[in-house]
C-alpha positions as CSV (number, residue, x, y, z in Angstrom):
1,M,-0.4,0.4,0.0
2,T,1.4,3.1,-0.6
3,Y,0.7,7.0,1.0
4,D,1.1,9.4,-2.0
5,G,-1.3,11.9,-0.7
6,G,2.4,11.6,-0.2
7,I,4.4,9.4,-2.2
8,A,5.4,7.1,0.4
9,T,5.8,3.6,0.3
10,I,5.1,1.5,3.2
11,S,7.4,-1.0,1.9
12,G,10.7,-0.8,4.0
13,C,9.2,1.5,6.9
14,V,8.8,0.7,10.0
15,S,5.9,-1.1,10.8
16,A,5.3,-2.5,14.5
17,S,2.1,-1.4,14.7
18,H,1.6,0.8,18.4
19,R,-1.2,2.6,20.1
20,F,-1.5,6.1,20.2
21,G,-3.9,8.3,21.8
22,P,-7.6,6.6,20.1
23,F,-5.4,5.1,17.5
24,F,-3.1,2.6,16.0
25,L,0.0,3.6,14.1
26,D,0.7,1.2,12.4
27,A,3.5,2.7,9.7
28,R,5.8,5.5,9.9
29,I,6.2,6.3,6.4
30,A,7.3,10.3,6.6
31,V,9.7,12.1,9.2
32,G,11.3,15.6,9.3
33,G,12.8,17.9,11.1
34,T,9.7,18.6,13.5
35,A,7.2,16.1,12.8
36,E,6.7,12.8,11.7
37,V,3.6,11.2,9.7
38,Y,2.0,7.6,10.4
39,L,-0.2,5.3,8.7
40,A,-3.1,4.5,11.2
41,R,-6.2,3.1,12.0
42,P,-8.8,3.9,14.7
43,V,-8.6,1.9,18.1
44,T,-12.3,1.8,18.1
45,P,-14.4,2.0,14.7
46,A,-16.5,5.0,14.8
47,A,-18.8,6.2,11.9
48,D,-17.0,9.8,11.6
49,L,-13.8,8.1,10.9
50,P,-12.3,6.1,8.1
51,E,-10.5,2.2,8.6
52,R,-7.3,4.2,7.0
53,L,-6.4,7.6,7.2
54,V,-2.6,9.7,8.2
55,V,-1.3,10.8,11.5
56,K,1.0,13.8,12.0
57,R,2.7,14.0,15.6
58,L,5.9,16.3,17.2
59,L,9.0,14.9,17.2
60,P,9.6,13.4,20.9
61,H,12.2,16.6,21.5
62,F,9.6,19.0,19.8
63,A,6.8,17.9,21.7
64,S,8.2,19.9,25.0
65,D,9.1,22.6,22.7
66,A,6.4,25.4,23.4
67,E,7.3,27.3,20.0
68,G,7.1,23.7,18.2
69,R,4.0,23.1,19.9
70,T,2.3,26.2,18.9
71,M,3.1,26.0,16.1
72,F,1.5,22.9,15.3
73,E,-1.6,23.6,17.2
74,R,-2.3,26.8,15.3
75,E,-2.0,24.5,11.5
76,A,-4.4,22.0,13.4
77,R,-7.1,25.0,14.5
78,L,-6.3,26.4,11.0
79,H,-6.8,23.4,8.9
80,A,-9.5,21.9,10.3
81,S,-11.7,24.9,10.2
82,V,-12.1,24.7,6.3
83,N,-14.4,22.0,5.8
84,H,-14.3,21.4,2.1
85,E,-14.6,18.3,-0.6
86,N,-11.2,20.1,-2.2
87,V,-9.2,20.2,1.3
88,V,-7.2,17.4,3.1
89,T,-10.2,16.6,5.4
90,V,-8.7,16.7,9.2
91,F,-11.1,14.2,11.3
92,H,-8.9,14.9,14.8
93,A,-7.2,17.9,15.9
94,G,-6.7,16.8,19.3
95,K,-4.0,15.7,22.5
96,D,-3.2,12.2,23.4
97,D,-3.2,11.0,27.3
98,R,0.0,13.0,27.8
99,G,-0.6,16.0,26.3
100,E,0.9,16.0,22.9
101,P,-1.1,17.6,20.0
102,Y,-1.5,15.5,16.6
103,L,-3.6,15.7,13.4
104,A,-5.5,13.2,12.3
105,M,-5.5,13.5,8.5
106,E,-7.4,11.8,5.5
107,Y,-5.6,9.3,3.7
108,I,-5.5,9.6,0.1
109,D,-4.0,7.4,-2.5
110,G,-2.5,9.1,-5.3
111,V,0.4,11.2,-6.2
112,D,0.7,14.8,-5.9
113,G,1.5,17.6,-8.2
114,Y,5.1,17.4,-8.3
115,R,5.7,14.0,-8.9
116,L,2.8,14.3,-12.0
117,L,4.8,17.6,-13.3
118,R,7.9,15.4,-13.2
119,R,7.1,12.4,-14.9
120,L,5.2,14.7,-17.6
121,R,8.8,16.4,-18.0
122,Q,11.1,13.2,-17.9
123,E,8.3,12.1,-20.6
124,G,8.5,15.2,-22.5
125,E,4.3,14.9,-22.4
126,F,1.3,17.8,-21.5
127,L,-1.5,18.2,-20.0
128,P,-4.6,18.2,-21.6
129,I,-5.0,22.4,-21.1
130,G,-8.7,21.7,-20.5
131,V,-7.6,19.2,-17.8
132,A,-4.9,21.6,-16.6
133,V,-7.5,24.2,-15.9
134,H,-9.6,21.6,-14.3
135,I,-7.0,21.1,-11.6
136,A,-6.2,24.9,-11.1
137,R,-10.1,25.3,-10.8
138,E,-10.6,22.7,-8.3
139,V,-7.9,24.2,-6.0
140,L,-9.6,27.6,-6.3
141,R,-12.4,26.0,-5.3
142,A,-10.7,24.5,-1.9
143,L,-9.1,28.2,-1.5
144,E,-12.8,30.0,-2.0
145,S,-13.4,27.6,1.2
146,V,-9.6,28.1,3.2
147,H,-9.8,32.0,2.9
148,A,-14.0,32.3,3.8
149,A,-13.0,29.9,6.9
150,L,-14.9,31.4,9.7
151,D,-13.8,31.3,13.4
152,P,-16.0,28.8,15.2
153,T,-16.1,30.8,18.3
154,S,-16.7,34.2,17.2
155,G,-18.2,33.2,13.5
156,G,-15.8,36.2,12.3
157,S,-13.6,35.3,9.7
158,L,-10.4,33.7,10.3
159,G,-8.3,35.5,7.1
160,I,-6.5,32.4,6.1
161,V,-4.2,32.8,3.7
162,H,-2.5,29.3,2.6
163,R,1.3,30.6,1.5
164,D,2.1,27.5,0.0
165,V,0.1,26.5,-2.9
166,S,2.6,24.8,-4.9
167,P,2.6,21.4,-7.1
168,S,3.7,19.4,-3.8
169,N,0.7,20.3,-2.2
170,I,-2.1,19.9,-4.4
171,Y,-3.1,15.7,-4.2
172,L,-4.5,13.9,-7.4
173,S,-6.0,11.0,-6.4
174,K,-6.6,7.4,-8.2
175,G,-10.5,8.7,-8.5
176,G,-9.7,11.6,-9.8
177,S,-10.1,13.8,-7.4
178,V,-8.1,17.0,-6.8
179,K,-7.4,18.3,-2.9
180,L,-5.0,20.8,-1.3
181,G,-3.4,20.4,1.9
182,D,-0.5,20.9,4.3
183,F,-1.5,24.1,6.0
184,G,2.3,23.8,8.1
185,I,2.9,27.9,7.1
186,A,-0.4,29.3,6.8
187,R,-1.6,32.2,8.8
188,S,-4.4,34.1,9.6
189,T,-5.0,38.0,9.7
190,T,-6.6,37.9,13.1
191,R,-5.1,39.7,15.9
192,A,-4.7,36.5,17.8
193,T,-3.4,34.7,15.4
194,L,-0.5,37.2,14.3
195,R,0.5,37.2,18.1
196,S,1.4,34.0,17.7
197,E,3.7,33.9,15.4
198,A,5.9,36.4,15.6
199,G,9.5,36.2,14.4
200,H,7.8,33.5,12.1
201,V,10.2,32.9,8.8
202,L,8.9,32.6,5.1
203,K,9.5,28.8,4.4
204,G,7.3,28.5,1.1
205,K,8.4,27.1,-1.6
206,F,10.3,30.2,-2.9
207,A,9.7,29.0,-7.1
208,Y,6.1,30.4,-6.5
209,L,6.0,32.6,-3.8
210,A,3.8,35.8,-5.2
211,P,5.8,38.8,-5.9
212,E,4.9,40.5,-2.5
213,Q,6.2,37.6,-0.2
214,V,9.5,37.6,-2.3
215,A,10.0,41.7,-1.5
216,G,8.9,41.1,2.2
217,E,5.8,43.3,1.6
218,T,2.7,42.9,3.4
219,S,0.2,40.1,1.2
220,D,-3.2,38.4,1.2
221,H,-4.6,36.2,-0.2
222,R,-4.4,37.3,-3.4
223,A,-0.9,35.6,-3.0
224,D,-2.3,32.2,-2.7
225,L,-4.2,33.0,-5.9
226,F,-0.5,34.2,-7.7
227,S,1.1,30.9,-6.5
228,L,-2.0,29.0,-8.4
229,A,-2.2,30.7,-11.6
230,T,1.9,29.8,-11.0
231,V,1.8,26.4,-11.2
232,L,-1.2,26.6,-13.9
233,A,2.0,28.2,-16.2
234,E,3.9,25.3,-15.1
235,M,1.3,22.5,-15.9
236,L,0.4,24.8,-19.0
237,L,4.6,25.4,-19.9
238,N,5.5,21.3,-18.7
239,R,8.2,23.7,-17.3
240,P,9.0,26.2,-14.5
241,L,7.6,29.6,-15.2
242,F,9.9,31.6,-13.4
243,P,13.4,29.3,-14.6
244,G,16.9,31.1,-13.9
245,G,20.7,30.1,-13.4
246,G,20.3,30.1,-9.7
247,Q,18.1,30.8,-6.5
248,L,18.8,34.6,-6.7
249,A,17.7,34.8,-10.6
250,I,14.2,32.6,-9.8
251,L,13.6,36.0,-7.0
252,L,14.3,38.6,-9.6
253,A,12.1,36.6,-12.2
254,I,9.3,36.6,-9.6
255,R,10.5,40.0,-8.1
256,D,9.8,41.5,-11.6
257,C,7.1,39.0,-13.3
258,K,8.8,38.0,-16.0
259,I,6.4,35.5,-17.9
260,D,8.3,35.4,-21.0
261,A,7.8,31.4,-21.6
262,L,4.1,32.2,-20.7
263,T,4.0,35.1,-23.7
264,E,5.9,32.4,-25.8
265,I,3.2,29.9,-25.6
266,K,0.1,32.0,-26.3
267,P,-0.3,31.2,-29.9
268,R,-0.9,27.2,-28.9
269,L,-3.3,28.6,-25.9
270,P,-7.4,28.8,-26.3
271,P,-7.7,33.0,-27.1
272,G,-8.3,34.7,-24.1
273,L,-6.8,32.1,-21.9
274,F,-3.1,33.9,-21.9
275,E,-5.0,37.6,-20.7
276,V,-7.1,35.7,-17.6
277,M,-3.2,34.4,-17.1
278,Q,-1.9,37.5,-17.0
279,R,-4.5,39.4,-15.1
280,A,-3.7,36.6,-12.2
281,L,0.0,37.1,-12.3
282,A,0.5,40.6,-12.2
283,R,2.8,42.4,-9.7
284,N,0.3,44.5,-7.7
285,P,-2.6,42.6,-5.8
286,A,-4.4,45.3,-6.7
287,Q,-4.7,44.0,-10.6
288,R,-4.8,40.9,-9.9
289,Y,-8.7,38.7,-9.6
290,D,-10.4,39.8,-6.7
291,D,-10.8,36.7,-4.8
292,A,-10.7,32.6,-5.6
293,T,-14.5,33.3,-6.8
294,S,-13.5,35.8,-9.6
295,F,-10.5,34.1,-10.8
296,A,-12.1,30.7,-11.3
297,A,-15.2,31.8,-13.1
298,A,-12.5,33.6,-15.5
299,L,-11.0,30.2,-16.0
300,A,-14.9,28.7,-16.6
301,P,-14.3,28.4,-20.6
302,F,-11.1,27.1,-20.9
303,E,-12.1,23.9,-18.3
304,A,-12.4,20.3,-20.0
305,D,-15.6,18.3,-19.2
306,K,-15.4,17.3,-15.6
307,R,-15.9,13.6,-16.0
308,L,-13.7,13.9,-19.0
309,A,-10.9,15.9,-16.8
310,A,-11.4,13.3,-13.8
311,R,-10.9,9.9,-15.7
312,E,-7.7,11.9,-17.4
313,I,-6.1,12.4,-14.2
314,A,-7.0,8.9,-12.0
315,A,-5.4,7.7,-15.7
316,R,-2.5,10.3,-15.1
317,V,-2.3,9.4,-11.6
318,R,-1.8,4.9,-12.6
319,W,1.0,5.8,-15.0
320,V,2.8,7.9,-12.7
321,K,2.5,5.0,-10.2
322,A,3.1,2.2,-11.8
323,A,6.1,3.7,-13.2
324,S,6.9,4.3,-9.8
325,S,6.7,1.0,-8.5
326,S,9.2,-0.2,-10.6
327,D,11.4,2.7,-10.3
328,T,14.9,2.2,-8.3
329,L,15.2,5.1,-6.6
330,T,13.9,4.3,-3.1
331,A,15.5,7.7,-1.6
332,Q,14.3,9.8,-4.4
333,Q,10.5,8.1,-3.3
334,G,10.8,8.9,0.5
335,S,12.4,12.5,-0.3
336,A,9.4,13.3,-2.1
337,A,7.3,11.6,0.8
338,M,8.1,14.4,3.0
339,R,7.7,17.2,0.5
340,A,4.2,15.9,0.1
341,V,2.9,16.0,3.7
342,K,5.1,19.1,4.2
343,V,7.0,17.8,7.2
344,E,10.0,20.4,7.9
345,T,13.0,18.6,7.0
346,P,15.6,18.0,9.6
347,A,18.8,21.1,9.5
348,A,21.6,19.6,7.6
349,P,24.8,20.7,7.8
350,P,26.6,23.4,4.8
351,V,26.6,21.7,1.5
352,I,28.6,23.5,-1.0
353,S,27.2,22.5,-4.8
354,A,29.7,22.3,-7.7
355,P,31.1,25.8,-8.2
356,P,31.6,27.5,-11.5
357,A,34.8,26.4,-13.3
358,L,37.9,29.2,-13.4
359,P,39.2,29.2,-16.9
360,A,41.9,26.9,-18.1
361,Q,44.5,29.4,-17.6
362,A,44.0,29.7,-13.7
363,S,46.7,26.7,-13.1
364,A,47.6,28.5,-9.9
365,V,44.3,27.2,-8.1
366,A,45.4,23.7,-6.8
367,P,42.9,21.9,-5.0
368,R,44.2,20.5,-1.4
369,A,42.5,17.4,0.2
370,A,39.7,18.1,-2.0
371,V,36.8,16.3,-2.1
372,E,34.4,17.1,-5.6
373,P,30.5,17.9,-4.4
374,E,27.7,15.0,-6.1
375,A,25.5,16.0,-8.6
376,L,22.4,16.8,-7.8
377,D,19.2,16.7,-10.0
378,D,17.3,19.7,-9.5
379,A,14.2,18.1,-10.7
380,D,14.5,15.9,-7.9
381,L,14.8,18.3,-5.0
382,E,13.0,21.2,-4.2
383,D,14.0,24.4,-1.6
384,D,13.6,22.7,1.7
385,D,15.4,19.2,0.3
386,V,19.0,19.3,1.7
387,P,20.8,16.5,1.1
388,S,22.3,15.1,4.4
389,E,26.1,14.5,3.3
390,V,29.0,17.3,3.5
391,K,30.7,18.3,0.4
392,T,33.7,20.8,0.9
393,S,37.0,21.6,-0.7
394,E,39.5,23.6,0.0
395,Y,41.4,26.0,-2.3
396,E,45.0,27.3,-2.1
397,L,44.6,30.4,-4.4
398,L,48.0,31.7,-5.7
399,P,47.9,36.3,-4.1
400,S,46.9,38.6,-7.1
401,H,48.9,42.0,-7.3
402,V,48.1,45.4,-8.5
403,L,49.9,47.9,-10.4
404,K,47.6,51.4,-10.3
405,A,47.8,53.6,-12.6
406,D,49.9,56.3,-11.0
407,G,52.3,54.2,-10.4
408,T,51.9,52.3,-7.2
409,T,51.8,48.4,-6.4
410,H,49.6,46.4,-3.9
411,G,49.9,43.4,-3.0
412,P,50.2,40.0,-2.7
413,W,46.4,39.9,-2.2
414,T,43.9,37.0,-1.4
415,F,40.8,36.6,-3.6
416,A,38.7,37.2,-1.2
417,R,41.2,41.1,-1.0
418,L,40.8,41.0,-4.4
419,M,37.1,41.2,-4.8
420,E,36.6,43.5,-1.8
421,A,38.9,45.7,-3.7
422,L,37.0,45.6,-6.9
423,A,33.6,45.2,-5.2
424,T,34.7,49.2,-3.5
425,G,36.3,50.9,-6.5
426,Q,39.9,50.9,-4.7
427,I,40.4,48.5,-8.7
428,E,39.8,51.1,-11.2
429,R,39.6,50.7,-14.7
430,G,43.0,51.5,-16.0
431,D,44.5,49.6,-13.3
432,R,46.7,46.7,-14.0
433,V,45.8,43.1,-12.0
434,D,48.5,40.0,-11.9
435,F,45.2,38.1,-11.3
436,V,46.4,34.8,-9.7
437,G,49.8,34.8,-11.9
438,R,48.4,35.0,-15.3
439,G,50.2,38.1,-15.8
440,F,49.6,41.7,-15.8
441,Q,46.4,42.5,-17.4
442,T,44.0,45.7,-17.6
443,A,41.3,45.3,-14.7
444,E,38.4,45.7,-17.1
445,D,39.5,43.6,-19.6
446,I,40.0,40.5,-17.3
447,E,36.5,38.4,-17.9
448,E,35.8,37.3,-14.0
449,F,35.7,41.4,-13.1
450,A,33.9,42.6,-16.3
451,R,30.3,42.7,-13.5
452,F,32.5,45.4,-11.2
453,F,32.9,48.4,-14.6
454,P,28.9,48.7,-15.7
455,A,29.6,51.9,-16.7
456,P,32.7,53.3,-18.8
457,G,33.8,56.5,-17.6
458,A,31.5,56.8,-14.9
459,T,33.5,55.9,-11.6
460,T,33.3,57.9,-8.2
461,S,37.1,58.7,-8.4
462,Q,35.6,61.2,-11.1
463,L,32.7,63.5,-9.9
464,Q,33.2,65.8,-12.6
465,G,31.3,62.7,-14.7
466,P,31.1,62.8,-18.1
467,G,30.5,66.4,-18.6
468,T,28.5,69.0,-16.6
469,P,26.3,67.7,-14.1
470,D,22.7,68.1,-14.2
471,L,22.1,69.0,-10.9
472,S,25.0,69.3,-7.7
473,D,25.2,70.5,-4.5
474,H,26.6,70.0,-0.9
475,I,25.6,67.0,0.9
476,G,23.3,66.7,3.8
477,P,19.5,65.7,4.8
478,K,18.3,68.5,3.1
479,T,19.8,68.2,-0.3
480,M,19.7,64.6,-0.3
481,L,16.1,64.5,0.3
482,E,15.5,67.4,-2.7
483,T,18.3,65.4,-4.8
484,L,15.7,62.4,-4.2
485,M,12.6,64.3,-4.9
486,F,13.8,65.9,-8.0
487,V,14.7,62.1,-9.5
488,L,11.6,60.5,-8.3
489,A,9.3,64.1,-9.8
490,Q,10.9,63.6,-13.1
491,S,11.4,60.2,-13.7
492,E,14.6,60.8,-13.9
493,T,17.4,58.0,-15.6
494,G,20.8,58.7,-14.6
495,V,23.5,58.8,-11.9
496,L,24.0,60.5,-8.7
497,F,28.1,60.9,-7.3
498,V,28.2,60.8,-3.6
499,E,31.6,61.9,-2.3
500,R,32.2,62.4,1.6
501,A,34.7,65.3,2.7
502,E,37.3,64.2,5.0
503,A,36.4,66.7,7.4
504,D,33.0,65.3,8.1
505,G,33.6,64.3,11.8
506,P,33.7,61.2,13.4
507,A,31.7,58.2,11.4
508,G,30.4,54.8,13.0
509,P,30.3,51.8,11.5
510,A,27.3,52.5,9.2
511,S,28.7,55.4,7.3
512,R,32.1,54.9,7.2
513,G,33.5,55.4,3.9
514,G,33.9,58.0,1.5
515,K,32.1,57.6,-1.5
516,K,28.6,56.1,-3.7
517,E,27.3,56.1,-7.0
518,L,23.3,55.6,-7.0
519,Y,22.2,54.7,-10.6
520,F,18.8,55.5,-11.3
521,V,16.0,54.3,-13.6
522,Q,12.7,56.1,-14.5
523,G,12.9,57.2,-11.2
524,R,13.4,54.2,-8.9
525,L,16.5,53.0,-7.7
526,H,18.4,50.8,-9.4
527,H,21.5,49.7,-7.9
528,V,24.2,51.2,-5.2
529,A,28.3,50.8,-5.4
530,S,30.0,51.8,-2.0
531,S,33.4,52.4,-1.4
532,N,33.1,50.8,2.3
533,A,34.4,47.5,2.8
534,S,31.8,47.5,5.7
535,E,28.5,47.5,3.2
536,L,29.2,44.6,1.6
537,L,26.9,41.8,1.8
538,G,28.7,39.5,4.0
539,E,29.9,41.8,6.4
540,Y,25.9,43.4,6.3
541,L,24.7,40.1,6.6
542,V,26.9,39.7,10.0
543,R,25.7,42.9,11.5
544,R,21.9,41.9,11.2
545,G,23.0,38.4,13.0
546,K,22.2,36.4,9.9
547,L,25.5,35.3,9.3
548,E,28.3,34.1,12.1
549,R,31.7,35.7,11.8
550,E,33.5,32.5,11.4
551,E,30.6,31.6,9.1
552,L,31.7,34.5,6.6
553,D,35.2,33.4,6.7
554,L,34.3,29.9,5.5
555,A,32.1,31.8,2.4
556,L,35.2,34.0,2.1
557,A,37.8,30.8,1.6
558,V,35.6,29.1,-1.0
559,L,34.5,32.2,-3.3
560,P,37.0,31.1,-5.6
561,R,34.4,28.3,-6.5
562,Y,31.6,30.9,-6.7
563,S,33.3,33.7,-9.4
564,G,33.7,36.1,-6.5
565,R,29.9,35.9,-6.1
566,M,29.2,36.4,-2.2
567,G,25.3,35.9,-2.1
568,D,26.0,32.4,-4.9
569,T,28.2,31.0,-2.5
570,L,26.2,31.6,1.2
571,I,22.9,29.6,-0.6
572,S,24.9,27.1,-1.8
573,M,27.0,26.0,1.4
574,G,23.3,26.0,3.3
575,L,24.6,28.9,5.5
576,V,21.8,31.8,4.3
577,G,18.3,30.6,2.5
578,P,17.6,32.5,-0.8
579,V,14.8,34.5,0.5
580,D,16.7,36.3,3.1
581,I,19.8,36.4,1.0
582,F,16.9,38.6,-1.9
583,R,15.8,40.1,1.0
584,A,19.3,41.0,2.4
585,I,20.4,42.8,-1.2
586,R,17.5,45.2,-1.2
587,D,17.8,45.9,2.4
588,Q,21.4,46.8,1.9
589,G,20.7,49.1,-1.0
590,R,18.4,50.9,1.2
591,D,20.6,51.1,3.9
592,R,23.4,52.6,1.6
593,V,21.0,55.0,0.4
594,A,19.7,56.0,4.6
595,D,23.1,55.9,5.0
596,L,24.0,58.9,2.8
597,F,21.6,61.2,5.1
598,L,24.2,61.4,7.9
599,W,26.9,62.9,5.6
600,R,26.9,66.5,6.8
601,G,30.1,67.5,4.2
602,G,30.5,66.4,1.0
603,T,29.2,66.8,-2.7
604,L,27.0,65.7,-5.0
605,A,26.3,65.5,-8.4
606,F,23.9,64.4,-10.7
607,Y,24.0,63.3,-14.1
608,R,21.0,62.7,-16.3
609,G,20.5,60.3,-18.8
610,H,23.8,58.2,-18.1
611,T,23.0,54.5,-19.1
612,A,22.5,52.0,-15.6
613,P,24.9,49.7,-15.7
614,H,24.6,46.1,-16.6
615,V,23.9,44.3,-12.8
616,E,23.4,40.6,-11.8
617,F,20.1,42.1,-9.2
618,S,18.7,45.2,-9.7
619,L,16.8,46.7,-6.1
620,D,14.0,48.7,-8.4
621,L,13.3,50.1,-5.2
622,E,10.4,52.9,-4.8
623,L,12.7,56.3,-3.7
624,P,9.5,57.5,-1.3
625,A,10.2,54.9,1.0
626,L,13.8,55.4,0.7
627,M,13.7,58.9,1.8
628,L,11.5,58.1,4.6
629,A,14.3,55.4,5.8
630,G,17.0,58.2,5.1
631,L,14.9,60.8,7.6
632,E,14.7,58.0,10.0
633,T,18.2,57.7,10.1
634,A,19.3,61.2,10.0
635,K,16.2,61.1,12.7
636,P,15.3,58.6,14.8
637,G,12.1,58.0,16.4
638,D,10.2,61.5,17.5
639,T,13.8,63.4,17.6
640,L,12.4,65.5,14.6
641,L,9.9,66.8,16.8
642,T,12.7,69.1,18.6
643,E,13.0,71.0,15.2
644,H,9.3,71.6,14.1
645,R,8.5,72.5,17.7
646,A,7.8,75.8,16.6
647,D,5.6,74.6,13.6
648,L,3.1,73.3,16.2
649,D,0.4,75.6,15.4
650,R,1.4,76.4,12.0
651,V,-1.4,75.6,9.6
652,L,-0.7,73.0,7.1
653,G,-2.7,72.0,4.1
654,P,-3.1,70.9,0.4
655,S,-0.8,73.2,-1.6
656,S,-1.9,75.5,-4.4
657,P,-1.9,74.1,-8.2
658,R,0.9,75.1,-10.0
659,D,2.6,75.1,-13.7
660,D,5.7,73.8,-12.0
661,L,5.0,71.3,-9.8
662,F,6.4,68.0,-9.5
663,S,4.3,65.9,-11.3
664,F,4.1,62.1,-9.8
665,E,1.9,60.5,-11.8
666,G,2.2,56.7,-11.2
667,V,3.9,57.1,-8.0
668,T,3.3,54.7,-5.0
669,W,3.4,56.5,-1.9
670,P,4.2,54.7,1.8
671,P,0.6,54.0,3.7
672,V,2.2,56.6,6.2
673,I,2.1,59.2,3.4
674,V,-0.9,58.6,2.2
675,K,-2.6,58.5,6.0
676,L,-0.6,62.2,6.1
677,L,-2.7,63.4,2.4
678,E,-5.7,62.2,4.4
679,L,-5.2,64.1,7.3
680,V,-4.1,67.3,5.1
681,R,-7.1,67.3,2.7
682,K,-8.4,71.0,4.6
683,P,-6.2,73.3,6.5
684,V,-5.6,72.1,9.8
685,T,-2.5,73.3,12.6
686,L,0.1,70.5,12.6
687,R,-0.3,69.8,16.0
688,E,-3.8,69.3,15.1
689,V,-2.4,66.6,12.3
690,L,-0.1,64.8,15.4
691,Q,-3.5,64.6,17.9
692,N,-5.1,62.9,14.9
693,A,-2.5,60.8,14.0
694,A,-2.2,59.6,17.6
695,K,-6.3,58.3,17.6
696,G,-5.7,55.0,15.5
697,G,-2.2,54.3,17.2
698,V,-0.4,53.0,14.3
699,L,1.6,56.1,13.3
700,S,3.6,57.8,15.9
701,T,5.0,61.6,16.3
702,G,8.4,61.0,14.1
703,D,6.1,59.0,11.5
704,V,4.4,62.3,10.7
705,L,6.9,64.5,10.4
706,R,9.0,62.6,8.2
707,A,5.7,62.1,6.0
708,A,5.3,65.7,6.3
709,E,8.6,66.6,5.6
710,V,8.3,63.9,2.8
711,L,5.4,66.0,1.1
712,L,7.2,69.3,1.8
713,A,9.9,68.6,-0.3
714,A,7.2,67.2,-3.3
715,G,5.3,70.4,-2.9
716,L,1.9,68.2,-2.4
717,V,1.7,70.3,1.2
718,A,2.3,73.5,1.8
719,W,2.6,75.9,4.7
720,K,-0.7,78.1,4.8
């Protein structure tokens, strides 16, 4: 017998039956980092329980852990609150006589969507479009029920968001039914439930996350709709919608909603289906379908006859199971089982995957006590599957030397030191580098260094830039705010060079260093380069507590294996997750800009129309949020009140229309600024604004005053 709501063969599993609460646990079919899953049967036959079911329980060392029990009980509470034919049924959510929590769930004899899609890819076959749409609409029916679930006590909406709608959580039975399972990382928007989620880390499979989840923004039920649309697109394409050469590339494709693969197959889709998918996959949640019901209605014209679709699904399930029964890859089946029941996998030691090969000329790279990593089949491993065996290598790299254009020499430098110098602008165009003993070459002509020289003639050592600047000034909080507002209002593409004066006073760890380049594309921040070594990604992660110093040292030691890319190195070693790296790079860009608001001396120069460099990770950050972050850095908390105490009785209101007023069409303002605009729709004193804002209990005095400074700089409000 198989359990394929989880795809696990019972043969070979521990099968000694034993009593657990009201059940006999006949065979453990999956185990993970926090819980284990058993095929079970009731001790006493009951009308409301089937003869066979699945029991999920915490592992012994988590059963006594308060946080582990809280998360498990939350999963049980949310899952049990949903009762729908397209949702895996929870029969029982209780505790045994020792108080150990458990979930008694429906046993499904079938396969999950991940396994079906994998088999289709292997055979080069496609699901009929109508059948793929049928599966999607069945899942949408499940999501209708999930999103509409009510609190059994209060009768109010639970506001459940599943947050892990992915192929491995869509179960297809031998009878042709489709069910959604796994509420392990679901959340509720009710206040009581949110309190229990403090510090929760996003664990959904990153290839199916919505853009707002990737970016760390507020998400709601529309994120589930985006995820389901991603799954449907994969069924139509027979490959993932968001491809990439690495995990960060996939996350970037999601953030930017790059659905080129779907556009390519538009001609073979039924007329109108592409447009439905395009709306469901919109970057802005407000542009998607409002709910699962409306999305399902839009897909209805493309669905196959339900009975025919169910027969096709049943046939495909038998096809996959038959192929698997003759397959000898038992270990892969066990791994898939844990995916399908979504039991967390245990934490594993760092894994270093195969690196990009260094060029043949780099004979100076000598492996020392090297053990080559095993090849991993990406089709068989998802983001939460981590091989348990550690494979690592140590490399001894010949030192490099640098001959600067001014005739000075530097070195010998390690590879990590060389990468730091390149990233911080210590090595510039025209400098010559003897890279690992290859002989001196101009830095920009060395293939491995090309990405560090994005814009010819535009480096921070040349603040005069490519011609006369369109805007120049001395650096300070006010000028930084005004400069960013200028770029935003004019939707500028260009580069801002900033250099700090040497006499700018003592600098703390977050504000050392004197040169930065800010690149903008159509009024959004594209990239920030800094000469400050403390702002490099590894150091940034250490300061934020995401990485230990010893772990960074280990990553630096193997950096050559990943062409000097710290993000790829940390992900491949398993030291930092891809979503955490993604968000850290974005937050690092924000903090590099916010740091400029602390600079009190120096110069800035903006050059309009300067082509933005090609970078592997474009930040694509909204400037209003950066302005608020900069003001918060320079004037934290409520300290801004001291500056505005004399303004408390001045009247603030909408500014009068002017011909030269900045245009902000299409700008997305942060919620605090939107709220302030509502408060000053009519002229009112600043004191009254602060009092009205305080009534909601959400905005602090500092929040309001920083928002006011942004709006005053924009010319959208004015003192009367």
